[in-house]
Residue, then its C-alpha position, 0 to 999 in steps of 0.5 A: q758480927l756483921t750478919s745475924d739472920s737465921a740463914t746461912d751466910v758464907n764466903p765474904a769478899w772485900s771490895p778492893d777499896g774496903s768499903t763493901i763486902a759481898w757474900e752468899s746467903d740463902r736467906g731469900g730461899s736459895f743461895q744468892i750473892w748479897m752486898m753490905n757496907a763494911d759495917g754491916s749496914n745496907q744489906r741487899q741482894i745482888t743476884q736473883g734466882p731460879a739459879i743459885h749463885g756464889w763465889a763472888a770475885w771483885r774486879p780489881d777496880g771494884t766496878r764489877l763482880a764475877y760469879w758462878g751460877y747453877d740452875a737445877e731445872t736446866g742443868m746449866y752452869t754459868i760464869s757471869t759478871a755484873a755491875a756492883d749493884g747487880s745490874d748489867v749482867q753479862v754471861i761469860a760462859q755457860s755449859q751443862e758440864i761443871l764450871d768452877r769459880p772465876n778468877w780475874h786478871p790483875q788488870g780486870t781485862a780477862l777472866a779464867w776458870g776451870a771447866q769440865t770439857d767432855g768429862n775432863w777438867d781444863v782451864w779456860s779464859a775470856n776477855s772481861d766482856g765475854s769475847q775471845v773465849t779460849r781453852l788453855t789446856y788440853d791434856a787428859q789429866m785434870e787441870s783446874n783452879p787458875l790463879w793469875r800472877p799479879d803482873g798478869s804474865h802467868i796463870a798457875y793451875k792445879v794438875a792432878p796427873n791421871k786424876a791422882y789427887n795424891l800427886t797434885i802439882e801446880n803448873f804455870l802457863n806463860v801468857e805474856n804473848g797472849v792466851d792463843n799460844p801459851t807455853v807451860r812451865v811444869w812444876d818440879g817440886i813436891k807433890s800433893i799441893q793445892m796452891n792458895d795465893w801468889s805474893p804481891d811481887g809474884n816471886f813466891i807462892t803459898y800452898t797447902a801440902e800433904i806432908v808427914t808431921n809428928a806434932s801429935g807425938e807420932d808421925r801422921v799424914s796431914y795438910l800443912a801451910v807452905v811457902e816457896d819461891v818460884s822462878f820463871a828465868g831458869a830451868k827449875t820452877s820450884g825453890t825452897p819449901i818452908i813449912l810455916s807452922g814449923h810442925n807445931t800444928l796438927g794440920d793447916r789450910g788456906p794460907v794467904f799473903s798479907p797485902d805487903g807480902s811480908r806475912i802469911a795468914f792460915w788456919s790450923w788445928d793446934k795440938s789441943y785440936r782447936a781450930t785456930l788462926w795463925v800468922a807467920n813471916v814469909d821466912g817461917s819465923g815469927 
Protein backbone atom coordinates (compact mmCIF):
# COMPACT_ATOMS: atom_id res chain seq x y z
CA GLN A 1 0.00 0.00 0.00
CA LEU A 2 1.65 3.19 -1.20
CA THR A 3 -0.72 5.86 0.15
CA SER A 4 -2.64 5.91 3.42
CA ASP A 5 -3.98 9.48 3.57
CA SER A 6 -7.69 9.90 4.36
CA ALA A 7 -8.05 11.75 1.06
CA THR A 8 -9.04 10.23 -2.27
CA ASP A 9 -5.99 8.96 -4.22
CA VAL A 10 -6.70 7.78 -7.80
CA ASN A 11 -5.35 7.32 -11.35
CA PRO A 12 -1.72 6.29 -10.75
CA ALA A 13 0.65 6.49 -13.72
CA TRP A 14 4.13 4.92 -13.79
CA SER A 15 7.04 6.92 -15.17
CA PRO A 16 8.63 5.23 -18.22
CA ASP A 17 11.65 4.09 -16.18
CA GLY A 18 9.46 2.70 -13.38
CA SER A 19 11.05 4.83 -10.66
CA THR A 20 8.20 7.27 -10.04
CA ILE A 21 4.40 7.29 -9.84
CA ALA A 22 2.19 10.27 -10.59
CA TRP A 23 -1.37 10.23 -9.26
CA GLU A 24 -4.30 12.48 -8.34
CA SER A 25 -5.24 13.42 -4.78
CA ASP A 26 -7.54 15.90 -3.08
CA ARG A 27 -5.52 15.82 0.15
CA GLY A 28 -4.65 19.50 -0.31
CA GLY A 29 -8.29 20.56 -0.62
CA SER A 30 -8.74 20.10 -4.38
CA PHE A 31 -7.71 17.44 -6.89
CA GLN A 32 -4.12 17.99 -7.96
CA ILE A 33 -1.33 15.83 -9.40
CA TRP A 34 1.11 14.39 -6.90
CA MET A 35 4.31 12.41 -7.32
CA MET A 36 6.07 9.74 -5.27
CA ASN A 37 8.92 7.27 -5.57
CA ALA A 38 7.96 3.74 -6.60
CA ASP A 39 8.14 2.59 -2.95
CA GLY A 40 5.69 5.32 -1.83
CA SER A 41 8.32 7.63 -0.36
CA ASN A 42 8.90 11.32 -1.10
CA GLN A 43 5.25 12.21 -1.79
CA ARG A 44 4.99 15.74 -3.15
CA GLN A 45 2.42 17.93 -4.89
CA ILE A 46 3.18 18.81 -8.52
CA THR A 47 0.29 21.03 -9.70
CA GLN A 48 -1.36 23.93 -7.88
CA GLY A 49 -4.88 25.43 -7.72
CA PRO A 50 -7.27 27.17 -7.96
CA ALA A 51 -7.95 24.91 -10.97
CA ILE A 52 -8.20 21.17 -10.43
CA HIS A 53 -5.81 18.95 -12.40
CA GLY A 54 -5.74 15.29 -13.39
CA TRP A 55 -5.16 12.58 -16.01
CA ALA A 56 -1.38 12.80 -15.80
CA ALA A 57 0.39 11.28 -18.83
CA TRP A 58 4.15 10.85 -18.96
CA ARG A 59 6.14 11.92 -21.97
CA PRO A 60 7.83 8.73 -23.30
CA ASP A 61 11.28 9.96 -22.23
CA GLY A 62 9.99 10.67 -18.70
CA THR A 63 11.02 14.33 -18.70
CA ARG A 64 7.56 15.92 -18.68
CA LEU A 65 3.93 15.33 -17.76
CA ALA A 66 0.87 16.30 -19.77
CA TYR A 67 -2.35 16.82 -17.83
CA TRP A 68 -5.89 18.19 -17.88
CA GLY A 69 -7.20 21.12 -15.84
CA TYR A 70 -10.47 22.88 -15.03
CA ASP A 71 -11.00 26.20 -13.22
CA ALA A 72 -14.58 26.45 -11.91
CA GLU A 73 -14.23 30.19 -11.29
CA THR A 74 -13.39 31.04 -14.91
CA GLY A 75 -15.01 28.02 -16.56
CA MET A 76 -11.74 27.41 -18.41
CA TYR A 77 -10.45 23.97 -19.40
CA THR A 78 -6.75 23.49 -20.13
CA ILE A 79 -4.28 20.97 -21.50
CA SER A 80 -0.82 21.67 -20.08
CA THR A 81 2.61 20.13 -19.74
CA ALA A 82 5.21 20.57 -17.01
CA ALA A 83 8.64 19.26 -16.10
CA ALA A 84 8.57 16.19 -13.87
CA ASP A 85 9.14 18.40 -10.79
CA GLY A 86 6.16 20.63 -11.69
CA SER A 87 8.22 23.54 -13.02
CA ASP A 88 8.16 25.05 -16.53
CA VAL A 89 4.37 24.84 -16.99
CA GLN A 90 3.28 25.30 -20.61
CA VAL A 91 -0.40 25.67 -21.53
CA ILE A 92 -0.94 23.76 -24.78
CA ALA A 93 -4.67 24.44 -25.20
CA GLN A 94 -7.42 26.25 -23.32
CA SER A 95 -11.13 26.59 -23.92
CA GLN A 96 -14.41 27.27 -22.17
CA GLU A 97 -15.72 24.17 -23.90
CA ILE A 98 -14.71 20.75 -22.57
CA LEU A 99 -11.21 19.42 -23.26
CA ASP A 100 -10.46 15.73 -22.68
CA ARG A 101 -7.31 13.98 -21.44
CA PRO A 102 -4.11 14.37 -23.55
CA ASN A 103 -2.20 11.54 -25.23
CA TRP A 104 1.51 11.76 -26.16
CA HIS A 105 3.00 10.97 -29.54
CA PRO A 106 5.31 7.90 -29.08
CA GLN A 107 8.38 10.09 -29.68
CA GLY A 108 7.09 12.81 -27.35
CA THR A 109 7.00 15.36 -30.17
CA ALA A 110 3.26 16.07 -30.09
CA LEU A 111 0.03 15.68 -28.14
CA ALA A 112 -3.50 14.76 -29.17
CA TRP A 113 -6.74 15.25 -27.25
CA GLY A 114 -10.50 15.41 -27.63
CA ALA A 115 -12.31 18.75 -27.43
CA GLN A 116 -15.77 20.13 -27.75
CA THR A 117 -15.83 22.52 -30.69
CA ASP A 118 -19.03 24.55 -31.01
CA GLY A 119 -20.77 21.91 -28.88
CA ASN A 120 -19.48 18.91 -30.86
CA TRP A 121 -16.54 16.63 -30.02
CA ASP A 122 -13.50 16.61 -32.31
CA VAL A 123 -9.85 15.51 -32.20
CA TRP A 124 -7.05 18.07 -32.00
CA SER A 125 -3.26 17.92 -31.89
CA ALA A 126 -0.30 20.21 -31.22
CA ASN A 127 3.46 20.04 -31.11
CA SER A 128 4.79 19.36 -27.63
CA ASP A 129 5.80 23.02 -27.25
CA GLY A 130 2.24 24.16 -28.01
CA SER A 131 2.89 25.24 -31.59
CA GLN A 132 0.93 24.12 -34.66
CA VAL A 133 -2.40 23.53 -32.91
CA THR A 134 -4.45 21.59 -35.47
CA ARG A 135 -8.04 20.42 -35.59
CA LEU A 136 -7.94 16.92 -37.10
CA THR A 137 -11.64 16.03 -37.45
CA TYR A 138 -14.61 18.10 -38.60
CA ASP A 139 -17.57 15.72 -38.85
CA ALA A 140 -20.84 16.40 -37.07
CA GLN A 141 -20.56 13.08 -35.25
CA MET A 142 -18.80 12.79 -31.90
CA GLU A 143 -15.04 12.14 -32.27
CA SER A 144 -12.79 11.84 -29.23
CA ASN A 145 -10.30 9.72 -27.23
CA PRO A 146 -7.28 9.80 -29.58
CA LEU A 147 -4.60 7.09 -29.15
CA TRP A 148 -1.35 7.23 -31.16
CA ARG A 149 -0.17 4.04 -32.83
CA PRO A 150 3.22 3.04 -31.33
CA ASP A 151 5.07 4.02 -34.52
CA GLY A 152 3.29 7.39 -34.65
CA SER A 153 1.87 6.74 -38.13
CA HIS A 154 -1.83 6.69 -37.14
CA ILE A 155 -4.17 8.05 -34.50
CA ALA A 156 -7.09 5.87 -33.43
CA TYR A 157 -10.12 7.79 -32.20
CA LYS A 158 -13.63 7.01 -30.99
CA VAL A 159 -16.57 7.87 -33.23
CA ALA A 160 -20.20 7.93 -32.14
CA PRO A 161 -22.21 8.30 -35.40
CA ASN A 162 -24.97 10.85 -34.83
CA LYS A 163 -23.94 10.68 -31.14
CA ALA A 164 -25.39 7.15 -30.95
CA TYR A 165 -23.24 5.51 -28.29
CA ASN A 166 -24.62 2.05 -29.05
CA LEU A 167 -22.93 2.28 -32.47
CA THR A 168 -19.50 3.55 -31.34
CA ILE A 169 -16.61 2.59 -33.63
CA GLU A 170 -12.88 3.32 -33.95
CA ASN A 171 -11.53 5.19 -36.95
CA PHE A 172 -7.85 5.71 -37.77
CA LEU A 173 -6.20 8.91 -38.97
CA ASN A 174 -3.14 8.33 -41.16
CA VAL A 175 -0.71 11.12 -40.22
CA GLU A 176 2.44 9.70 -41.81
CA ASN A 177 2.65 12.79 -44.01
CA GLY A 178 1.85 15.19 -41.18
CA VAL A 179 -1.28 16.34 -39.38
CA ASP A 180 -2.18 19.05 -41.91
CA ASN A 181 -3.91 16.68 -44.32
CA PRO A 182 -4.60 13.32 -42.65
CA THR A 183 -6.51 10.53 -44.36
CA VAL A 184 -9.13 8.40 -42.59
CA ARG A 185 -9.52 4.64 -42.49
CA VAL A 186 -13.07 3.91 -41.40
CA TRP A 187 -13.71 1.03 -39.00
CA ASP A 188 -15.59 -1.83 -40.67
CA GLY A 189 -15.83 -4.22 -37.71
CA ILE A 190 -18.36 -4.75 -34.93
CA LYS A 191 -20.08 -1.72 -33.42
CA SER A 192 -20.30 -0.38 -29.87
CA ILE A 193 -16.63 -0.58 -28.94
CA GLN A 194 -14.30 1.56 -26.83
CA MET A 195 -10.63 1.07 -27.71
CA ASN A 196 -8.25 0.78 -24.77
CA ASP A 197 -4.79 0.01 -26.12
CA TRP A 198 -2.50 -0.72 -29.08
CA SER A 199 -0.16 -3.70 -29.11
CA PRO A 200 3.50 -2.62 -29.05
CA ASP A 201 3.91 -3.52 -32.74
CA GLY A 202 0.71 -1.68 -33.71
CA ASN A 203 -0.81 -4.73 -35.39
CA PHE A 204 -3.50 -5.43 -32.78
CA ILE A 205 -5.91 -3.37 -30.73
CA THR A 206 -7.77 -4.34 -27.59
CA TYR A 207 -11.12 -2.82 -26.69
CA THR A 208 -14.23 -3.08 -24.56
CA ALA A 209 -17.26 -4.12 -26.63
CA GLU A 210 -20.98 -4.33 -25.90
CA ILE A 211 -21.79 -7.99 -26.65
CA VAL A 212 -24.42 -10.56 -25.70
CA THR A 213 -23.02 -13.12 -23.22
CA ASN A 214 -24.67 -16.03 -21.43
CA ALA A 215 -22.13 -16.46 -18.61
CA SER A 216 -24.92 -15.86 -16.07
CA GLY A 217 -26.96 -18.73 -17.52
CA GLU A 218 -29.11 -16.57 -19.75
CA ASP A 219 -28.42 -14.12 -22.55
CA ARG A 220 -27.68 -10.60 -21.40
CA VAL A 221 -26.01 -7.56 -22.91
CA SER A 222 -22.70 -6.81 -21.22
CA TYR A 223 -19.25 -5.37 -21.89
CA LEU A 224 -16.47 -7.83 -22.71
CA ALA A 225 -12.74 -7.46 -23.40
CA VAL A 226 -11.83 -8.13 -27.03
CA VAL A 227 -8.58 -8.25 -29.03
CA GLU A 228 -8.51 -7.86 -32.80
CA ASP A 229 -5.89 -7.57 -35.53
CA VAL A 230 -5.96 -4.42 -37.63
CA SER A 231 -4.61 -3.81 -41.11
CA PHE A 232 -3.51 -0.62 -42.84
CA ALA A 233 -2.46 -2.23 -46.11
CA GLY A 234 -5.62 -3.66 -47.67
CA ALA A 235 -9.16 -2.43 -48.10
CA LYS A 236 -10.45 -3.95 -44.84
CA THR A 237 -9.46 -2.39 -41.51
CA SER A 238 -10.78 -4.84 -38.92
CA GLY A 239 -9.72 -8.46 -38.51
CA THR A 240 -10.87 -11.35 -36.34
CA PRO A 241 -12.27 -10.35 -32.92
CA ILE A 242 -11.46 -12.65 -29.98
CA ILE A 243 -13.37 -12.39 -26.68
CA LEU A 244 -10.58 -12.77 -24.15
CA SER A 245 -12.68 -14.18 -21.31
CA GLY A 246 -14.33 -16.76 -23.58
CA HIS A 247 -17.77 -15.76 -22.22
CA ASN A 248 -16.68 -16.96 -18.76
CA THR A 249 -17.32 -13.59 -17.07
CA LEU A 250 -20.37 -11.40 -16.55
CA GLY A 251 -18.57 -8.35 -17.91
CA ASP A 252 -15.09 -6.97 -18.61
CA ARG A 253 -13.45 -3.55 -18.80
CA GLY A 254 -10.16 -1.84 -19.60
CA PRO A 255 -7.97 -4.39 -21.42
CA VAL A 256 -4.29 -3.40 -21.86
CA PHE A 257 -1.31 -5.13 -23.48
CA SER A 258 1.75 -6.36 -21.61
CA PRO A 259 5.01 -4.57 -22.55
CA ASP A 260 6.04 -7.41 -24.88
CA GLY A 261 2.56 -7.61 -26.46
CA SER A 262 2.05 -11.31 -25.72
CA ARG A 263 -0.63 -10.98 -23.03
CA ILE A 264 -3.55 -8.74 -22.12
CA ALA A 265 -4.75 -7.79 -18.64
CA PHE A 266 -8.33 -6.71 -17.89
CA TRP A 267 -10.75 -6.53 -14.98
CA SER A 268 -14.01 -8.45 -14.86
CA TRP A 269 -17.11 -9.25 -12.89
CA ASP A 270 -16.85 -13.00 -12.45
CA LYS A 271 -19.79 -15.40 -12.14
CA SER A 272 -19.89 -14.81 -8.37
CA TYR A 273 -20.30 -11.05 -8.98
CA ARG A 274 -16.81 -10.29 -7.66
CA ALA A 275 -14.52 -7.68 -9.19
CA THR A 276 -11.49 -9.65 -10.41
CA LEU A 277 -8.31 -9.16 -12.45
CA TRP A 278 -7.57 -11.46 -15.38
CA VAL A 279 -4.75 -12.02 -17.89
CA ALA A 280 -4.93 -13.92 -21.16
CA ASN A 281 -2.72 -14.64 -24.15
CA VAL A 282 -3.40 -12.49 -27.22
CA ASP A 283 -4.95 -15.49 -28.98
CA GLY A 284 -7.45 -15.85 -26.12
CA SER A 285 -5.81 -18.90 -24.55
CA GLY A 286 -4.29 -19.19 -21.10
